[in-house]
C-alpha atoms as one frame of an Amber mdcrd trajectory, in Angstrom:
protein
 109.879 173.520 154.352 107.649 173.748 157.414 104.266 172.220 156.707 100.982
 173.816 157.776  98.484 171.306 159.160  95.040 172.802 159.747  93.155 171.564
 162.797  89.461 171.480 161.848  88.014 170.728 165.289  86.340 174.153 165.437
  84.459 173.419 162.222  82.977 170.388 163.939  82.175 172.453 167.053  80.130
 174.860 164.916  78.344 171.990 163.191  77.524 170.282 166.480  76.054 173.466
 167.948  73.058 173.138 165.627  73.101 169.505 164.580  72.953 168.405 160.973
  75.980 168.676 158.718  76.505 172.400 158.226  79.355 173.226 158.011  80.445
 169.980 156.395  83.572 168.673 158.146  84.610 166.376 155.303  84.174 169.088
 152.689  86.258 171.385 154.880  88.990 168.738 154.920  88.911 168.641 151.127
  88.943 172.414 150.864  91.780 173.192 153.278  94.016 170.902 151.244  92.820
 172.472 147.988  93.533 175.915 149.458  97.154 175.021 150.197  97.390 173.346
 153.604  99.900 170.488 153.669  97.952 168.493 156.221  94.746 168.063 158.215
  94.694 167.614 161.991  91.862 166.388 164.201  91.719 165.834 167.953  88.793
 163.549 168.831  87.825 163.420 172.499  85.753 160.766 174.280  82.665 163.000
 174.545  82.857 163.784 170.799  82.032 167.410 171.560  83.651 168.486 168.303
  85.283 165.917 165.997  83.358 162.645 166.082  84.953 159.276 165.579  82.841
 158.845 162.449  84.344 162.090 161.119  87.839 160.669 161.491  86.925 157.613
 159.442  85.293 159.734 156.742  88.187 162.193 156.597  90.681 159.399 156.063
  89.057 158.713 152.702  89.694 162.224 151.356  93.154 163.031 152.692  95.628
 163.583 149.863  98.286 165.388 151.931  98.943 164.243 155.505  96.541 163.137
 158.226  97.453 163.846 161.855  95.279 162.517 164.680  95.859 163.931 168.171
  94.635 162.468 171.428  95.238 160.691 174.687  96.344 157.081 174.148  95.211
 156.104 177.655  91.717 156.033 176.137  91.418 152.623 174.510  88.749 153.899
 172.137  91.266 156.406 170.787  93.965 153.761 170.344  91.543 151.477 168.517
  90.487 154.318 166.198  94.070 155.235 165.298  94.988 151.624 164.595  91.890
 151.278 162.409  92.349 154.513 160.445  96.166 154.436 160.258  96.912 158.139
 159.805 100.297 159.360 158.675 100.977 160.652 162.180  99.539 160.263 165.656
 100.301 162.994 168.171  99.987 161.708 171.716  98.667 164.298 174.164  98.169
 163.766 177.941  94.684 165.300 178.124  92.435 164.642 181.076  88.858 163.555
 180.388  86.617 166.579 179.863  89.561 168.947 179.467  88.653 172.066 177.475
  91.949 172.160 175.586  95.466 170.779 175.933  97.386 172.573 178.685 100.581
 170.592 179.311 102.959 168.152 177.690 104.001 164.661 178.705 106.409 164.002
 181.509 108.374 161.664 179.287 110.557 160.553 182.195 107.944 159.380 184.688
 105.807 157.943 181.844 108.776 156.505 179.952 107.855 152.823 179.960 104.250
 153.492 179.053 105.206 155.836 176.203 107.757 153.370 174.917 105.114 150.628
 174.822 102.396 152.695 173.143 104.839 154.188 170.635 105.941 150.707 169.662
 102.311 149.681 169.182 101.675 152.476 166.685 104.999 151.876 164.938 103.967
 148.298 164.237 101.109 149.726 162.157 103.439 152.050 160.265 102.270 155.238
 162.004 104.691 158.058 162.803 104.536 159.048 166.476 104.903 162.569 167.845
 104.823 163.301 171.588 103.362 166.559 172.868 105.934 168.021 175.267 106.771
 171.197 177.140 109.905 173.009 175.895 112.357 171.256 178.193 115.426 169.428
 176.857 115.009 166.585 179.358 111.452 165.952 178.108 112.700 165.941 174.538
 115.394 163.438 175.470 112.794 161.273 177.196 110.718 161.292 174.009 113.719
 160.086 172.053 114.457 157.183 174.389 110.764 156.248 174.350 111.078 155.759
 170.584 109.155 158.775 169.292 109.824 160.058 165.784 109.003 163.663 166.630
 108.055 165.979 169.444 105.375 168.633 169.238 106.411 171.614 171.333 103.495
 173.004 173.347 103.629 176.692 172.439 101.080 178.244 174.805 103.698 179.957
 176.977 105.473 181.282 173.878 102.218 182.772 172.590 101.343 184.258 175.983
 104.709 185.985 176.455 105.382 186.906 172.831 103.905 190.412 172.845 105.948
 191.599 175.813 109.281 189.904 175.109 109.623 187.782 171.951 113.254 186.740
 172.479 112.579 185.657 176.053 109.414 183.832 175.008 111.124 181.819 172.299
 114.372 181.000 174.147 113.272 177.710 175.766 111.783 176.566 172.460 115.046
 177.117 170.629 116.843 175.121 173.305 114.345 172.264 173.139 114.323 172.266
 169.324 118.112 172.220 169.189 118.106 169.248 171.544 115.620 167.446 169.326
 117.682 168.194 166.243 120.838 166.861 167.894 118.994 163.664 168.817 117.585
 163.176 165.325 113.990 163.924 166.335 111.627 165.840 164.114 110.090 168.985
 165.590 106.452 170.066 165.346 104.821 172.949 167.202 101.308 173.896 168.164
  98.913 175.718 170.477  97.910 179.398 170.290 100.054 180.067 167.232  98.621
 182.835 165.052  99.419 185.456 162.431 101.147 187.636 165.029 103.614 185.131
 166.492 104.096 182.381 163.919 106.633 184.074 161.660 109.013 184.901 164.520
 108.874 181.342 165.859 109.692 180.014 162.416 112.535 182.457 161.950 114.097
 181.313 165.208 113.505 177.588 164.543 113.571 177.276 160.743 113.915 173.483
 160.889 110.390 173.012 162.219 108.772 170.135 160.363 105.165 171.117 160.966
 102.887 173.530 162.770  99.355 172.496 163.681  96.960 175.435 163.927  93.217
 175.420 164.450  91.494 177.938 166.707  93.259 181.112 165.549  93.172 180.107
 161.882  89.441 179.384 161.931  88.795 182.670 163.779  90.801 184.562 161.149
  88.868 182.791 158.406  85.664 184.445 159.651  87.132 187.776 158.537  89.484
 186.894 155.707  87.902 183.768 154.234  89.316 180.263 154.574  91.358 180.142
 151.381  92.933 183.551 151.951  93.646 182.746 155.607  95.483 179.535 154.765
  97.643 181.459 152.326  98.321 184.130 154.963  99.524 181.448 157.379 101.651
 179.738 154.759 103.417 183.035 154.063 104.557 183.119 157.682 106.482 179.893
 157.071 108.701 180.984 154.173
């Protein structure tokens, strides 16, 4: 079964826009699990413009499913936080400082030695490591030799091209996922997945371990309600 991990960064963005604690990020973490999500994802950034480091520590205390922390391990503050909190999974993303959102995966070949070293560091604390990669078999293979447990396929190009040509949009993802499967790597996916394109992706790659969805899901929740929206997304994965 493909797990749905809800990224709650946008809840924190809304809270931070006014200060205070409304909406409550920790209560949202409790609720998304109660409403059927199989995991909670956060992506803290150095400027703490949405999820704060204190949020990550507080969320750890209420996670009963799976906790996934995303971020750039070249930031020592991020590495220290992950080693302190010890989530179930860390997803390593090559974000630049101040970047609005993730827009590319790792070059696992040119960064091989670094990724191998940082992956080993997290493994020593019992944390599963997923590398955020573009849908290219050579990048998947580089993730495997660096010691990663999973790859997360960066699905922005799939989402962008889906409406005009679904089979063309998904083709490189099938190829990359098949490579990962052959190598014994788990496969996650995330970025711009929504109620329009998620089901087709899952049908084409039914062995996906996990999808991480935040922006679209929170936007849909404004209309449909959070509990109903989570159930709508889960139905795309059966």
